[in-house]
C-alpha positions, 0 to 999 in steps of 0.5 A: 531425848533419851538418846541425846541425853546418852550421847552427851554423857558418852561424849563426857565421859570419853572427854573426861577419860582423856584429861585423865590420860593426859593428867596421868601423862604429864605426871610421868612425865615431870617425875622422869624430869625429878620434878616430884612436887609438880608430879605430886600435884597432877597425880593428886588432881587425877585423885580429886576426879575419883580416877584411882588405880593402884598405879596412881597410888604406886607412882604417889608413894614413888615420887613422895619416896624420892623426897623422902617424905616417910609417912606418904610414901608408905600411905600410898603404896599401902593404898596400892596394896589394897587395891592390887595385893599381888603388885610385886613391884608396890610390895618390894618398894615398901620395903625400902620406905619402911627401912626409912622408918625410925619405928622397928615394931616386932610383930606378936608371933602368930599363931599357923591358922593366921599366917596361912591367912596372911600369906595365902588367903589375903592375897586375894581381895574379898573382891576377888574372892567373891570372884572366885565364888561364882567360878566354883558355883557355876562350875558346879552347876555344870558338872551336876547337868553333865551327871544328870544328862549322862546315862554312861555310869563310869561318866555319871559317877566321874561328873558327880564327883567333879561336882561335890568337890566343885560344891565343896570348894564353892563352900569354902570360897564363899566361907573365905570371902565373907571371912575376908569382907568383915576382916576388911572393914572391921580392921581399920587401918592407918598411918602415922604422918607426924614427924614425932608424936607421943601416944597417950594412955587416955585421950586427954593431953595431960594423961600420961605418955606411954610411947613415942611414934615416928612418921610411917608407922603403921597402926589399927585404929580401935577407937574414937573419941571427939579428936583422939584415935585409939590405936593399936600396934603390931606389938599388941600395945594400945593407946590414944594419939591426936587423929591429925598425926595419923592418915586413915588407909580407907580414905584417899 
């Protein structure tokens, strides 16, 4: 009975994968033919089956870009980079999409450590850093065993030194993994989808307007009250925006 159920599950998964591949190829063909709205519909059918990938988000971003829909195009490029921070095609297209956005927000100057974190450490996701951590711990174990079972003094010193270096790198990698995980979970980002919206100094419609945002701007979400979100911009400005006018990047 268990074998039969396993076989049914295997067949179901195989059929689902074939359906997704068929949808993806069909969506790509629609895109190539300039039917961008239809291509988006097909790509989103794949999303509804929880079959996400950076390529899928990249193609969605391209489709919206062709329709001059700034917010959705930037949103899906950002989603693609969340899955694969090293995807250079996505980075290049994101630069072009951001040029269509009306808001020109200058970032607050970063410290050396913040620049190092952004330019180097964040090139890998916390899952990828976890893999690096595992590699170093295994390497440390192998080198220690080689040290333990080697009797030649020169080789023992060599393996011991390498083991210590590898262990230090393991500690550094696990620290980076932990920090990247916390950063990812505690930093909630969103993209403005409203064509134009007023950001206020309190979560009420009769509160003072502090600045205006347009479609495609990336914000950090700090808090939520009812149907309002407290946001922060790259230049440090803070205010409240209606929740429906932004879309969270940690949701599909």
